[in-house]
N, C-alpha and C positions, 0 to 999 in steps of 0.2 A: 491792683487791677481786678475788674470783674469781667466775667465772660457770659455769653448768652446761654441760658440754661437749657434751651431746647428749641425745636422747630415750631413755627406757628401752627395753629390748629388746622389740620388738613381739611376739616369740615367747613371752614370759612367759605363764604360764597365766592364763586368764581364766575362772574357774569360777562367776562371779556373786557371789562373796564377796571374793575377793582383788583388791583395787583397787590401782592405782598412785596413791599419795597424796603430795602435797606438803604438808608440815607447816610452817606459818609459826611460827618459834620466836623470840620476842621476847627471850629470856634470862630470862624469869620462870618461876615455878613452874607456872602454869596451862597455858601452851603446852607446857612440857616434859612434864607429865603427860598432856596430850592426845595428843602425839606418841607417848609410850610406850604408851598404851592402843590407839592405832591400829595400832602395830606388833604388840602383843600379840594383837590380834584377827586377825592373819594377813595384814594388808595389806603391800604393798611400799612402805615409807615412806622418803622423802627429806626431810631437814630443810633449811630455808632461813631465814636471818636477813635481814631487809630493812634495808639501810643507808639510812635516810631523812634523815640530816643530812649536809650537805656538810662540816661542821666539828664532828664529834661530840666531846664532852668525853671526855677520856681515862679519867676515873674518875667514880664516881657522886657523889662529894662535891659538893654544890651542885646536882646534877642530879636532877630529879624525874620524868623520863619513862622512856623505854625506848630511847633512841637513843645510848647511850654505847658506847665501844669495849669497856668491861668487859662490857656486856650481850651483845655479839656473842661474846665469849670464853665467857661463861656458857652461851650457847646451844650453842656448839661442844662444850663439855665435856659438856653434857647429851646431845647427839647421840652422842658417843663412848660414854657409859655405856649408852644405849639400843641402840647398835650399828647405827646407820643412817648413810648418807652425809650430808654436810653441806656447804652452800655459802652464800656471802654474795652477795646480789644488790643492786646499787647502783641504787636507785630514788629517789635524793635529788632529782634534777632534776624528775622527775614529781611527787614529793611537794611540792616547792616550788611548782610551778605550780598543782596541783590542790587543795592543802590550805592551805598557808601563805599564798599570794597571795590565795586566795579568802577566807581568814579576815581578812586585813587589809582587803580591799576591802569586805567586809560591815560591818565596824566603821566604816569611813570613810563608809559610806552610812547609818549610824545603826541598823544591825541587829545582832542578837546571834546569831552562827552557832554550830553545834556541829561542831567539827573532827573528832570521832571518827566521826560519821555520814559525813562527807565522805571520811574515810580509808577506811572500810569500802566505800563506794560506788566510789570512784575508784582506790584502791590495792589493798587486799587482795582485793577481789572484782571487780576490773576489770583493772588492769595486771598484778597477780600471777596472777590466774586465767587471763587471756588467754595469758600466757607459759607457764603450766603446761600448758594444753590444747595449745598449739602443740608442746610437747615430749613430748606423749603421756601426760600424767597424767590421771587420772580425776576427782580431787577435790582441793580445798584444805582442809586441816584447821587449825583454830585453837582456842585455849583459851577461846573465848566460852562463856558459860552460856546456851544456847538449845537448842531441839530442832527437828530437821527430820523431819517425818512424811511418809511415802510413802503415798499413797492407792491404792485398788484399781486405779484407771485409770493409775497410774504418775506422776501429778502430785505435786508436793511442796508441803507447807505448812510455814510457820515458826510455831513455838509457843514460849510461854514455857518457861523451864527448869523442871525438876521442883521445884527449890528456889527459890521465889519471892524469897527474900531475896538471892539472888545473880543473879537473872535479868538478862540483858543484851540481851534481844530488842529493846528500844527503839533501841539504836544499830545494830541490824541491819535495822531496818524499811525500809531503802533497797534491800534485795536483791530482784531480780526473779526470775521463773521460771527463767531460764537460770542465774543465779548460784546459786539454791537447789539446782538439779539437780546442782551440783558442789561443794556445801558439806558439810563434816563437822564436827560439834561433839561430840566424845566426852565432854565434861563435862556436857552439858545434861540428860541423862536420868537422872542419879544424884542421890539425896538425900544428899549429903555436904556437911559444913561445910567451910569453908576450912581449919580445923585438920586435918580428915581428909584433905584434898587434900595438905597439907604432910606429914602423916604417911605418906601413900602415896608421896610423892616421896622421903622419907627411906628408906622400905623399899626403894625401887628404887635407892637409892644416888645420887640426884640432889643435887648440892651446892646447888642453888637452893631446897631445901626450906625454908630459913629466910630466904630473901631477901625484903626488904620489897616490898610491892606498889608498882607505879608509880601515880602519881596526877597530877591536874591535866592541863595541856596538855603533851604530850611534847616539843614543839619550843620551849617556853619553860622553859629549864632552871631558872631561879630562882623561877618561879611569879609573876613580876611582869608580868602582862598589860599593864597600863597603860604600864609602862616599855618593854616590847617594842613596843607600838604607837607610842609617842612617837618611838622611834628611826627608825621607818619612815614615819610620817606628819607628824612635826614637831609643834611646839606652836603653837597658835592660840588666843589668849585670846577667850573669849566670855562671854555672860551666863547666869546661872542665875536664872530668873524663876518667879513663882508663876502660878497659872492665870489671873490677871487681867493678867499681863504686867509686874507690878512686879518690878524688879530686886532680887534678894536677895544676890547674890554673883557671883563670876566663876570661870571654870575655864580650863584650859590646853589643852583639846581635848575636844569633845563625844564623841569616840570612847572616852574613858576612863570612860564611864558606861553602865549597863545599866538597862532598865526594872525597877522594883521596888527599886533600890538605895537603901539608907538611910545607910550609913556613908560617910564621906569626902566629904560634901557641903560642909563648911566654910562654913556659912551664917552671916553676921554678924547676921541679923535673925531672932529666934525666931518661931515660929508663934504667932498670937494665942491659940490654945487650949493652947499649951504642949506639944502632941503632936508626935511625930517626923514629918518629911516624907520623901517618897519620890520617886524619879525617875519621872515619868509619861510624858514624851515626850522624844525626842532629835531635833533638827532639824539635819542637817548643812548644809542650805542657808544658814541664817543663824547656824550654830554656837551654837545656843541649847539649853539644857537646862531643861525645865519640871518643877517639883516640886510636890507637893501632899499631901493626906492619904491614909492607907492605903485608905480607901474608894474613892478615885478610881481605884485599880488594878483594880477588879473588872470583869471582862469577861464579856459575855453571849454573844457570837458572834465568829467569825473567818472570814476567807477565806484559803485556803492554795493555793499554786501548786506547779508541778513535782511532781505526784503520782507516786509509784512504788508499784506494786502487787505484793504477794507472792502472785501468783495472778491469777485473772480479775478485772478491774476491776468494782466493784459497779455495778449499774444501778438507777436510781431512788433515792428516799430510803430510808434505813435507820437503825436504831438500833444503837449500838456503845458501847464505852467508849473513852476516849482517854487517852493519857499525853502530857504536855507537857514533861517533862524526864527525864533519865536515871534519877534516883532518886525520881521523883514517883509519886504514887498515881494510880489510874484514876478517871475521872469519866464519868458517863453523858452521851452526846451523841446528837443527831440529825444526820446528815450526808448530803450529796448531792453528786455530781459534776455540776457545771453547766459544760459545755464542758470546758475544761482547768483549771477552778478548783474546789477542794473547799470547799463551804460548810458550816460547822459551827455548830450552836447547842447550848449547854450546858444541861442540865436545871437546874442551879443555877450562879450566877456563879462564876468562878474568878479567881484573883488573880495579877497580875504576869506576864502573857503578853506576850512581846516578839516583834516582827517579826524574822524570821531564824531563830527557833527551829523545831524540827520538831514536828509533831503526828503521833503514831502511833495508828492505829485498831486496836482489838482486837474480835474476836468470840469471847467466852470467852477461852481461852488462845491462840487463833490470831491471828497478826498479819495484818491485812487489807492494810495499806500505810501509807505515810507521805507527808507533803507539808510544804512550807516555809511558815510563817506569813507572810502578806504584809500583812494589815490586821486590825485588831481593832475590835469594837464595844463601847463601854463600857456596863455595866449601869446601869439606872435606880437612883436612890438607894434606892427601896423594896426592891430586890432584894439590895442589898449585905449585908444582915444575914445572908443565908444563903450568902455566898460561901465557897468552899472554898480556903483558902490553901495547901493541900498538894498541889493537883492538878498 
């Protein structure tokens, strides 16, 4: 691994437009085009690839994320074509502590974490940003699809991308004022399809133009989350029960389940009504998984902890829309910050909300902030007919 040898020349011109930008380059097409656009806009851009795996796979075969050696080479080749300096920074230990270990601990506690939000919070816009600022850079540039708007008073707001189909503001909802002030998302304010981004990359001579997108969890190369957790948490047989406590089957570890899961339950006793059953609750204390009908997944309200605000925290009750998963739809809510807890009530019940997930609040296209779901309140049976399963 190589490291950046020193800060940029402080005597470089600062005319209010030309910034010293550190472009995080994953080796994919989005981050490569973002770096190219930042350089084309006249900024002084340096590319950096984050080595997040202590034992990266040599090639992409069997790997589904963005942490392979091949990815770092793709990023370097893209930087060469753009004509910007390029370095590799080893953040594997920090990533292991702040993202991977947190992921395992959350599952062990019966919660369902989102490692992408944690990576943005702790790695890309904390560890990376802190290092960039210490070296004299003004901003960190990434290939996320979101928009930062500067208000007349100089404060920053995070908004959805112009193309809502590609919007990634949900996973950036953990960014605070300071981080937004140094964030740059060159892809967020253009109405271009992914095919057009690839076409742009090809016009620029970037070999990643046809590279497949990364997906799933980057540090689980084969996509087998349950197998990954089993290696770290071991197996522990427990019961699968219905809402009355009747044993329906067994499992090898409660961490292998998520709220709302239907497949893979392997129940030997069919439901009396013949309908599918879903995971309703996960109890790590007694290693028990509770299953039941789809209607029992409907949630009327929730409490969320560890709020992070993309601007001034809201005061008093307010009405917003909320997004509960990366590719979910918005749903109207009433929310209020009570002490350090965000209390949220849905206008209509939503389905399959799991503790550990993030809730992100929006005011129009503006991201208000996010919090981690701690507790949920089940909807009354009369309300379940209007539940929104896509929220």
